[in-house]
MIMAR-77219 format. One record per atom (N, C-alpha, C): y, z, x; residue in three letters. Coordinates in steps of 0.2 Angstrom, whole numbers, padded with zeros to 4 digits, always signed. Atoms other than C-alpha are relative to their C-alpha. Example, Ala and Ser with C-alpha at 12.3 -4.5 7.8 and 13.67 -1.06 7.14 Angstrom:
-0006+0000+0004ALA -0022+0039+0062ALA +0006+0000+0004ALA -0006-0001-0004SER -0005+0036+0068SER +0005+0003-0004SER 
# end
This chain:
+0000+0000-0007UNK +0047-0119-0631UNK -0003+0006+0003UNK +0004-0005-0003UNK +0037-0108-0620UNK +0004+0005+0004UNK -0004-0006-0003UNK +0042-0092-0611UNK +0004-0003+0006UNK -0004+0002-0006UNK +0056-0094-0597UNK -0005+0000+0006UNK +0004+0000-0007UNK +0048-0099-0580UNK +0005+0002+0005UNK -0004-0002-0005UNK +0055-0096-0563UNK +0007-0003+0000UNK -0006+0002+0000UNK +0073-0097-0561UNK +0002-0004+0006UNK -0002+0004-0006UNK +0079-0112-0550UNK +0006+0003+0003UNK -0006-0003-0003UNK +0091-0107-0537UNK +0005-0006+0002UNK -0005+0005-0001UNK +0106-0118-0537UNK +0003+0000+0007UNK -0003+0000-0007UNK +0112-0123-0519UNK +0006-0005+0000UNK -0006+0004+0001UNK +0130-0129-0521UNK +0001-0004+0007UNK -0002+0004-0005UNK +0135-0144-0510UNK +0003-0006-0003UNK -0003+0006+0003UNK +0147-0156-0518UNK -0001-0006+0005UNK +0000+0006-0004UNK +0144-0174-0513UNK +0007-0003+0002UNK -0007+0003-0002UNK +0158-0183-0503UNK +0003-0004-0006UNK -0003+0004+0004UNK +0170-0190-0515UNK -0002+0001-0007UNK +0002-0001+0007UNK +0161-0184-0531UNK +0005+0005-0004UNK -0005-0004+0004UNK +0172-0176-0545UNK -0004+0007-0001UNK +0003-0007+0001UNK +0169-0157-0547UNK -0002+0001-0007UNK +0002-0001+0006UNK +0168-0158-0565UNK +0002-0006-0004UNK -0001+0005+0004UNK +0167-0172-0578UNK +0006+0001-0005UNK -0005-0001+0005UNK +0182-0175-0590UNK -0003+0001-0007UNK +0003-0002+0007UNK +0178-0167-0607UNK -0007+0002+0001UNK +0007-0003+0000UNK +0160-0162-0612UNK -0004-0004+0005UNK +0005+0003-0004UNK +0146-0165-0601UNK -0005-0004-0004UNK +0004+0004+0004UNK +0137-0180-0608UNK -0008-0001+0003UNK +0007+0000-0002UNK +0118-0179-0607UNK -0005-0005-0004UNK +0005+0004+0003UNK +0104-0191-0610UNK -0007+0003+0002UNK +0007-0003+0000UNK +0086-0184-0613UNK -0005-0005+0000UNK +0006+0005-0001UNK +0071-0195-0607UNK -0007+0004+0000UNK +0006-0004+0000UNK +0054-0188-0612UNK -0004-0004-0005UNK +0004+0004+0005UNK +0039-0197-0621UNK -0002+0005-0006UNK +0002-0005+0006UNK +0036-0181-0632UNK +0006+0001-0004UNK -0006-0001+0004UNK +0047-0181-0647UNK +0002+0008-0001UNK -0002-0007+0001UNK +0046-0162-0649UNK +0004+0003+0006UNK -0004-0003-0006UNK +0052-0159-0631UNK +0007-0003+0000UNK -0007+0003+0001UNK +0067-0171-0634UNK +0004+0004-0005UNK -0003-0003+0006UNK +0071-0163-0650UNK +0002+0008+0002UNK -0001-0007-0002UNK +0069-0145-0642UNK +0006+0000+0005UNK -0005+0000-0005UNK +0080-0149-0627UNK +0007-0002-0003UNK -0006+0002+0003UNK +0093-0158-0638UNK +0003+0006-0004UNK -0002-0005+0004UNK +0094-0143-0650UNK +0003+0006+0005UNK -0003-0005-0005UNK +0096-0131-0635UNK +0006-0001+0003UNK -0006+0002-0003UNK +0109-0141-0626UNK +0006-0001-0005UNK -0005+0001+0005UNK +0118-0145-0642UNK +0004+0006-0002UNK -0003-0006+0002UNK +0121-0127-0645UNK +0005+0003+0006UNK -0003-0003-0006UNK +0129-0124-0627UNK +0007-0003+0000UNK -0007+0002-0001UNK +0148-0125-0625UNK +0001-0005+0005UNK -0001+0004-0005UNK +0154-0140-0616UNK -0005-0005+0002UNK +0006+0004-0001UNK +0138-0150-0617UNK -0001-0004-0006UNK +0001+0004+0006UNK +0135-0165-0628UNK -0006-0005+0002UNK +0006+0004-0001UNK +0118-0174-0630UNK +0002-0007-0003UNK -0003+0007+0003UNK +0123-0193-0632UNK -0006-0004-0001UNK +0005+0004+0002UNK +0106-0200-0633UNK -0007+0002+0003UNK +0007-0001-0002UNK +0087-0200-0630UNK -0004-0006+0002UNK +0004+0006-0002UNK +0074-0211-0622UNK -0007+0002+0000UNK +0007-0002+0000UNK +0055-0211-0624UNK -0004-0002+0006UNK +0004+0002-0006UNK +0050-0219-0608UNK +0006-0002+0006UNK -0005+0002-0005UNK +0058-0224-0591UNK +0004-0006+0000UNK -0003+0006+0001UNK +0062-0241-0595UNK +0006+0001-0005UNK -0005-0001+0005UNK +0072-0236-0610UNK +0005+0005+0003UNK -0005-0004-0003UNK +0080-0222-0600UNK +0005-0003+0005UNK -0005+0004-0004UNK +0087-0234-0587UNK +0005-0004-0004UNK -0004+0004+0005UNK +0093-0245-0601UNK +0006+0004-0003UNK -0004-0005+0004UNK +0101-0231-0611UNK +0005+0003+0005UNK -0005-0003-0005UNK +0109-0224-0595UNK +0006-0005+0001UNK -0005+0005-0001UNK +0118-0240-0592UNK +0004-0001-0006UNK -0004+0001+0006UNK +0123-0242-0610UNK +0005+0006-0002UNK -0004-0006+0002UNK +0129-0224-0613UNK +0004+0003+0005UNK -0004-0003-0006UNK +0135-0219-0596UNK +0000+0008+0000UNK +0000-0007+0000UNK +0130-0201-0597UNK +0002+0003+0007UNK -0002-0003-0006UNK +0135-0188-0584UNK -0007+0002+0003UNK +0006-0003-0003UNK +0117-0181-0582UNK -0006-0003-0005UNK +0006+0002+0004UNK +0100-0188-0587UNK -0006+0005+0002UNK +0006-0004-0001UNK +0086-0176-0590UNK -0006-0004+0000UNK +0005+0005-0001UNK +0071-0186-0584UNK -0007+0004+0001UNK +0007-0002+0000UNK +0053-0182-0588UNK -0003-0004+0006UNK +0003+0004-0006UNK +0043-0187-0572UNK -0006-0004-0002UNK +0006+0003+0002UNK +0027-0191-0581UNK +0001-0003-0007UNK -0001+0003+0006UNK +0029-0204-0594UNK -0004-0007+0000UNK +0004+0006+0000UNK +0018-0219-0599UNK +0004-0006+0001UNK -0004+0005-0001UNK +0023-0236-0594UNK +0004+0001+0006UNK -0004-0001-0005UNK +0038-0235-0583UNK +0002+0008+0001UNK -0001-0007+0000UNK +0038-0217-0577UNK +0007+0002+0003UNK -0006-0003-0002UNK +0052-0205-0572UNK +0002-0002+0007UNK -0002+0001-0007UNK +0051-0209-0554UNK +0003-0007+0001UNK -0003+0007+0000UNK +0054-0228-0556UNK +0007+0000-0004UNK -0007-0001+0004UNK +0068-0224-0569UNK +0005+0003+0004UNK -0005-0003-0004UNK +0076-0213-0557UNK +0003-0004+0006UNK -0002+0005-0005UNK +0076-0226-0543UNK +0005-0005-0003UNK -0004+0005+0003UNK +0084-0239-0555UNK +0007+0003-0002UNK -0006-0003+0002UNK +0097-0227-0561UNK +0005+0002+0006UNK -0003-0002-0006UNK +0102-0220-0544UNK +0003-0006+0004UNK -0002+0006-0004UNK +0103-0238-0537UNK +0006-0003-0003UNK -0005+0004+0004UNK +0114-0244-0551UNK +0006+0005-0001UNK -0006-0004+0002UNK +0126-0229-0553UNK +0006-0001+0004UNK -0006+0002-0003UNK +0144-0230-0549UNK +0002+0004+0006UNK -0002-0004-0006UNK +0153-0224-0533UNK +0001+0007-0002UNK -0001-0007+0001UNK +0158-0208-0542UNK -0006+0004-0001UNK +0006-0004+0000UNK +0140-0203-0543UNK -0003+0001-0006UNK +0003-0001+0006UNK +0136-0204-0561UNK -0004-0006-0003UNK +0003-0006+0002UNK +0124-0203-0570UNK -0004+0004+0006UNK +0004-0004-0004UNK +0115-0189-0560UNK -0007+0001-0003UNK +0007-0001+0003UNK +0096-0187-0563UNK -0002+0007+0002UNK +0003-0006-0001UNK +0089-0170-0566UNK -0008+0000-0002UNK +0007+0002+0002UNK +0070-0171-0566UNK -0003+0006-0004UNK +0004-0005+0004UNK +0059-0161-0579UNK -0007-0001+0002UNK +0007+0000-0002UNK +0042-0157-0574UNK -0004+0006-0003UNK +0004-0005+0003UNK +0028-0146-0581UNK -0002+0005+0006UNK +0002-0004-0005UNK +0022-0140-0564UNK +0005-0001+0006UNK -0004+0000-0005UNK +0032-0135-0549UNK -0002-0004+0006UNK +0003+0003-0005UNK +0020-0143-0537UNK -0002-0007-0002UNK +0002+0007+0002UNK +0020-0160-0546UNK +0001-0005+0006UNK +0001+0005-0006UNK +0015-0174-0534UNK +0006-0004+0000UNK -0005+0005+0000UNK +0030-0184-0539UNK +0007+0003+0002UNK -0007-0003-0001UNK +0044-0171-0536UNK +0003-0002+0007UNK -0003+0002-0007UNK +0046-0175-0517UNK +0002-0008-0001UNK -0002+0007+0000UNK +0047-0194-0521UNK +0006-0001-0004UNK -0005+0000+0004UNK +0059-0191-0535UNK +0007+0002+0004UNK -0006-0002-0004UNK +0071-0182-0523UNK +0002-0005+0005UNK -0001+0006-0004UNK +0069-0196-0511UNK +0004-0006-0003UNK -0002+0005+0004UNK +0073-0208-0525UNK +0007+0001-0002UNK -0007-0001+0002UNK +0090-0200-0528UNK +0001+0005-0005UNK -0001-0005+0004UNK +0087-0186-0540UNK +0004+0006+0003UNK -0004-0006-0002UNK +0099-0171-0539UNK -0004+0006+0000UNK +0003-0006+0000UNK +0086-0158-0542UNK -0006+0000-0005UNK +0005+0000+0005UNK +0072-0153-0553UNK +0000+0007-0004UNK +0000-0006+0004UNK +0069-0140-0567UNK -0007+0000-0004UNK +0006+0000+0004UNK +0053-0134-0575UNK +0001+0000-0008UNK -0001+0001+0008UNK +0050-0138-0594UNK +0000+0006-0003UNK +0000-0006+0003UNK +0048-0120-0598UNK +0006+0004+0001UNK -0006-0004-0001UNK +0065-0115-0593UNK +0004+0002-0006UNK -0004-0002+0006UNK +0076-0105-0604UNK +0006-0004-0002UNK -0006+0004+0002UNK +0091-0112-0614UNK +0005+0001+0006UNK -0005-0001-0005UNK +0102-0103-0601UNK -0001-0004+0006UNK +0002+0003-0006UNK +0093-0110-0586UNK +0001-0008-0001UNK -0001+0007+0001UNK +0093-0127-0594UNK +0008-0002+0000UNK -0007+0002+0000UNK +0112-0127-0597UNK +0003+0001+0007UNK -0003-0001-0007UNK +0116-0120-0580UNK -0002-0005+0005UNK +0002+0005-0004UNK +0106-0133-0572UNK +0004-0007-0001UNK -0004+0006+0001UNK +0115-0147-0581UNK +0007+0000+0002UNK -0007-0001-0003UNK +0132-0140-0576UNK +0000-0001+0007UNK +0000+0000-0007UNK +0127-0138-0558UNK -0001-0008+0002UNK +0001+0007-0002UNK +0121-0156-0557UNK +0006-0004-0002UNK -0006+0004+0002UNK +0136-0163-0567UNK +0006+0001+0004UNK -0005-0001-0004UNK +0147-0155-0555UNK -0001-0003+0007UNK +0001+0003-0006UNK +0140-0165-0541UNK -0004+0004+0005UNK +0004-0004-0005UNK +0129-0152-0533UNK -0007-0001-0001UNK +0007+0001+0000UNK +0111-0151-0530UNK -0004+0007-0003UNK +0004-0005+0003UNK +0098-0140-0539UNK -0007+0000+0004UNK +0006+0000-0005UNK +0085-0135-0526UNK -0004+0007-0001UNK +0003-0006+0000UNK +0072-0122-0530UNK -0004+0002+0006UNK +0004-0002-0006UNK +0062-0112-0517UNK -0007-0004+0000UNK +0006+0004+0001UNK +0046-0121-0524UNK +0001-0007+0003UNK -0001+0007-0002UNK +0053-0138-0520UNK +0000+0000+0008UNK +0000-0001-0007UNK +0057-0132-0502UNK -0008+0000+0003UNK +0007+0000-0002UNK +0038-0127-0500UNK -0003-0006-0001UNK +0003+0006+0001UNK +0033-0143-0508UNK +0002-0005+0005UNK -0002+0005-0006UNK +0043-0153-0495UNK -0004+0001+0006UNK +0003-0002-0006UNK +0035-0143-0481UNK -0008-0002-0001UNK +0007+0002+0001UNK +0017-0146-0489UNK -0001-0008+0001UNK +0000+0008+0000UNK +0021-0165-0491UNK +0000-0002+0007UNK +0000+0003-0007UNK +0026-0167-0473UNK -0006+0003+0004UNK +0006-0002-0003UNK +0011-0157-0467UNK -0005-0005-0001UNK +0005+0005+0001UNK +0000-0169-0476UNK +0002-0007+0003UNK -0001+0007-0002UNK +0009-0185-0471UNK +0001+0000+0008UNK -0001+0000-0007UNK +0013-0179-0453UNK +0007-0001+0002UNK -0007+0001-0002UNK +0030-0176-0447UNK +0001-0003+0007UNK -0001+0003-0006UNK +0037-0185-0432UNK -0002+0004+0006UNK +0003-0004-0006UNK +0029-0179-0415UNK +0006+0003+0003UNK -0005-0003-0003UNK +0046-0177-0408UNK +0007-0001-0004UNK -0006+0001+0004UNK +0063-0175-0416UNK +0004-0006+0002UNK -0004+0006-0001UNK +0073-0191-0418UNK +0008+0002+0000UNK -0006-0003+0000UNK +0089-0183-0412UNK +0006-0006+0000UNK -0005+0005+0000UNK +0098-0200-0411UNK +0003-0001-0007UNK -0002+0000+0007UNK +0099-0199-0430UNK +0006+0004-0001UNK -0005-0005+0002UNK +0111-0184-0429UNK +0004+0000+0006UNK -0004-0001-0006UNK +0120-0188-0413UNK +0008+0001-0001UNK -0007-0001+0002UNK +0137-0188-0422UNK +0001+0007-0002UNK -0001-0007+0002UNK +0134-0170-0427UNK +0001+0005+0006UNK -0001-0005-0005UNK +0141-0155-0417UNK -0007+0004+0000UNK +0006-0004-0001UNK +0128-0142-0411UNK +0000+0005-0006UNK +0000-0005+0006UNK +0134-0130-0425UNK -0002-0004-0006UNK +0002+0004+0006UNK +0132-0144-0438UNK -0007-0001+0000UNK +0007+0001-0001UNK +0115-0147-0432UNK -0004+0006-0002UNK +0003-0006+0002UNK +0111-0129-0434UNK +0000+0001-0007UNK +0000-0001+0007UNK +0117-0128-0451UNK -0004-0005-0004UNK +0005+0005+0003UNK +0107-0144-0456UNK -0007+0003+0000UNK +0007-0002-0001UNK +0091-0136-0450UNK +0000+0006-0005UNK +0001-0006+0005UNK +0095-0120-0461UNK +0000-0002-0007UNK +0000+0003+0007UNK +0099-0131-0476UNK -0007-0002-0002UNK +0007+0002+0001UNK +0082-0138-0474UNK -0005+0005-0001UNK +0004-0006+0001UNK +0074-0121-0474UNK +0001+0003-0006UNK -0001-0002+0007UNK +0081-0118-0491UNK +0005+0006+0000UNK -0005-0005+0000UNK +0095-0106-0486UNK +0006-0002-0004UNK -0007+0001+0004UNK +0111-0104-0497UNK +0005+0000+0005UNK -0006-0001-0004UNK +0128-0105-0490UNK +0002+0007+0002UNK -0001-0007-0002UNK +0130-0086-0491UNK -0005+0002+0005UNK +0005-0002-0004UNK +0113-0084-0482UNK +0002-0003+0007UNK -0002+0003-0007UNK +0119-0096-0468UNK +0005+0003+0003UNK -0005-0003-0002UNK +0135-0088-0467UNK -0001+0007+0004UNK +0002-0006-0003UNK +0127-0071-0464UNK -0004+0000+0006UNK +0004+0001-0005UNK +0115-0077-0452UNK +0004-0003+0007UNK -0004+0002-0006UNK +0128-0086-0441UNK +0006+0004+0001UNK -0006-0005+0000UNK +0141-0072-0444UNK +0007-0004+0000UNK -0006+0003+0002UNK +0154-0084-0451UNK +0002+0000-0007UNK -0002+0000+0007UNK +0163-0086-0467UNK -0004-0005-0004UNK +0004+0005+0004UNK +0155-0095-0482UNK +0004-0006+0000UNK -0005+0006+0000UNK +0171-0106-0482UNK -0002-0005+0006UNK +0001+0004-0006UNK +0167-0111-0464UNK -0007-0004-0001UNK +0006+0003+0001UNK +0149-0115-0469UNK +0001-0006-0005UNK -0001+0006+0005UNK +0155-0126-0484UNK +0003-0006+0004UNK -0003+0006-0004UNK +0166-0136-0472UNK -0005-0003+0004UNK +0005+0003-0004UNK +0151-0139-0460UNK -0004-0004-0005UNK +0005+0003+0004UNK +0140-0144-0475UNK +0003-0007-0002UNK -0003+0006+0002UNK +0153-0157-0481UNK +0001-0005+0006UNK +0000+0005-0005UNK +0155-0164-0464UNK -0006-0003+0002UNK +0006+0003-0001UNK +0137-0166-0462UNK -0002-0005-0005UNK +0002+0005+0005UNK +0135-0175-0478UNK +0004-0007+0001UNK -0004+0006-0002UNK +0150-0187-0473UNK -0003-0004+0006UNK +0002+0003-0006UNK +0144-0190-0456UNK -0007-0004+0000UNK +0007+0003+0001UNK +0126-0194-0461UNK -0001-0005-0006UNK +0000+0004+0006UNK +0131-0203-0477UNK -0005+0002-0005UNK +0004-0002+0005UNK +0121-0192-0488UNK +0003+0003-0006UNK -0003-0001+0007UNK +0123-0188-0506UNK +0002+0007-0001UNK +0000-0007+0001UNK +0120-0170-0507UNK -0005+0004+0004UNK +0004-0004-0004UNK +0111-0155-0500UNK -0007-0001-0001UNK +0007+0002+0001UNK +0094-0160-0507UNK -0002-0006+0005UNK +0002+0006-0004UNK +0095-0177-0498UNK +0001+0002+0007UNK -0001-0003-0007UNK +0101-0167-0482UNK -0007+0003+0002UNK +0006-0003-0001UNK +0085-0157-0483UNK -0006-0005+0001UNK +0005+0005-0001UNK +0074-0172-0485UNK +0001-0003+0007UNK -0002+0004-0006UNK +0083-0181-0471UNK -0002+0005+0006UNK +0002-0004-0006UNK +0080-0166-0459UNK -0007+0000+0001UNK +0008+0000-0001UNK +0061-0166-0462UNK -0002-0007+0003UNK +0002+0007-0002UNK +0060-0185-0460UNK +0001-0001+0007UNK -0001+0001-0007UNK +0068-0185-0443UNK -0003+0005+0005UNK +0003-0004-0004UNK +0058-0171-0437UNK +0004+0006+0003UNK -0004-0006-0002UNK +0072-0158-0435UNK -0003+0006-0002UNK +0004-0006+0002UNK +0062-0146-0445UNK -0008-0002+0000UNK +0007+0001+0000UNK +0043-0145-0443UNK -0003+0003-0006UNK +0004-0002+0006UNK +0030-0142-0456UNK +0000+0008+0000UNK +0000-0007-0001UNK +0030-0124-0450UNK +0007+0003-0002UNK -0006-0002+0002UNK +0048-0123-0456UNK +0005+0002+0005UNK -0004-0002-0005UNK +0056-0121-0439UNK +0003-0006+0003UNK -0004+0005-0003UNK +0069-0132-0430UNK -0003-0001+0007UNK 
# end
């Protein structure tokens, strides 16, 4: 394994109705077309308490099939694989997963500006992790995603902004999409999309972190969104946030 890369910043936001923690060890499926990568991650995760590697897959089609068969809590998904890639596999897995939200997909990529990262988040991935992450970063990421939270790194936020600059954001915000939100909830949604953590939002609005968590939960419920990552994508898509990062 290579040297540790940038530390992803977990941004907690439990999905509505999702369990906080799976019963027993966190069951992980590793999908990567390179045997050495699969074996390396398997060894690293197998040495972590409370995590069990239950299977491997060498392409996206096998990953989707094995996810249905093994019912893991988390799928570590390489985004670039021959045949059925990780993006298509993520779509299949998230479309078929149970009401409880499992399995959740954690994207593995070599480059933080991978062209597929944005589409993977839209397809239902709960976050992404660079392949050169350390054993601790890897284990922490698996635990965060298994707990029903989103793993969103600052580089992903920048990637989202760049993607919307390229594609062109709506000329005017589509406020009809958020008519059920209060003014404060709309403000919190915009701050989420700018990559701020609950603590940072609380400090900026001069409220408690518990209050921010309540706002986030209500936003997800009202908009029918899965987690914080999906909320950020949604905010960009409706034009609440411009490519310059301002609401």
